[in-house]
C-alpha positions, -999 to 999 in steps of 0.1 A, spaced: 539 675 -326 523 644 -342 503 649 -374 465 650 -371 447 617 -379 414 634 -387 401 663 -407 369 679 -420 359 668 -455 331 677 -478 315 649 -497 292 654 -528 266 627 -523 234 624 -545 237 660 -554 241 673 -519 272 684 -501 280 671 -466 308 684 -444 319 662 -416 349 655 -395 364 620 -401 393 600 -389 415 594 -420 410 557 -417 372 559 -420 359 541 -451 334 557 -474 309 530 -464 312 538 -427 309 575 -434 277 569 -454 261 545 -430 273 556 -396 278 594 -400 253 604 -427 225 578 -421 226 567 -458 221 530 -450 212 517 -485 247 506 -491 252 474 -471 282 461 -452 286 425 -464 321 412 -463 340 444 -455 368 432 -477 356 443 -512 346 408 -523 308 408 -522 297 441 -538 269 448 -513 285 482 -507 288 493 -543 283 529 -550 291 551 -580 321 574 -579 321 598 -608 297 574 -625 320 544 -621 313 516 -596 333 513 -565 331 491 -534 328 517 -507 342 494 -479 376 498 -495 374 535 -504 386 559 -478 361 588 -472 390 613 -474 399 600 -509 363 605 -521 364 642 -514 358 662 -546 342 633 -564 306 628 -573 292 600 -551 259 583 -560 243 558 -536 212 538 -541 193 566 -524 202 589 -553 196 568 -584 158 575 -588 146 608 -602 122 619 -575 94 594 -574 104 580 -609 125 549 -604 157 544 -624 151 519 -652 174 494 -634 154 497 -602 121 492 -622 136 462 -639 146 446 -606 110 451 -594 94 439 -626 115 407 -628 120 399 -591 158 406 -593 160 403 -556 149 380 -527 161 391 -493 172 425 -508 205 428 -489 226 428 -520 201 447 -542 214 483 -536 249 472 -547 236 451 -575 216 481 -588 245 506 -586 267 481 -603 241 474 -631 238 511 -638 276 513 -643 276 480 -663 250 494 -688 270 527 -692 303 509 -696 289 486 -722 273 515 -741 307 532 -741 321 502 -758 342 489 -729 350 452 -734 348 426 -706 366 393 -701 336 377 -719 339 399 -750 348 377 -780 364 404 -802 379 434 -784 392 452 -815 377 487 -818 365 479 -854 344 450 -841 321 475 -824 302 471 -792 293 435 -785 257 425 -777 250 427 -740 240 391 -738 236 369 -707 273 359 -707 284 395 -709 260 406 -681 272 377 -658 308 386 -664 303 423 -659 282 418 -627 305 391 -613 318 414 -585 283 414 -569 273 383 -550 237 373 -542 235 348 -514 198 341 -523 207 330 -558 185 355 -577 211 356 -606 188 345 -634 164 374 -626 193 398 -621 206 391 -655 172 395 -670 167 428 -651 200 442 -664 191 432 -699 156 448 -696 171 480 -681 196 482 -710 168 479 -734 148 505 -716 177 530 -717 181 523 -754 215 507 -751 205 471 -760 186 452 -786 156 433 -774 168 399 -788 203 401 -772 196 381 -740 184 345 -744 
């Protein structure tokens, strides 16, 4: 008898548990969009190169088009639909609105999820390829424009709203208390 190619899985998404049967080849993005009607995450390139489908898995960013749904079982998944606190927008969402960090809006959910993780990674002291001094004794580098651009480089904006996106990430980092006001020029 051939092994089964599908199974029932339970996904913890935005604080709710969803049990659904899936083919083992189903991506997390397709499960979110096609099976659970959580359409905020967008299918851009379907190859993990554009970042439009970025979600948070256990607080870390992941491109959901390359993540199998069965591999996400038991993990905490946060989509754009789950980042606000009720009617109170997340500081990153508010910054994107305040500073016009979007144009068409297609990439915005992925940009926002990525930015949330970027701010947390930076606050935890994780270096990036743009970090000048990665020695632990050097401390956390300023989250300047170069750092933000490098850390957000996995998310493409076809409209070219990059200047506003960098400013929005900086404002959100300041609003969450993880960044000095003068850090971004």
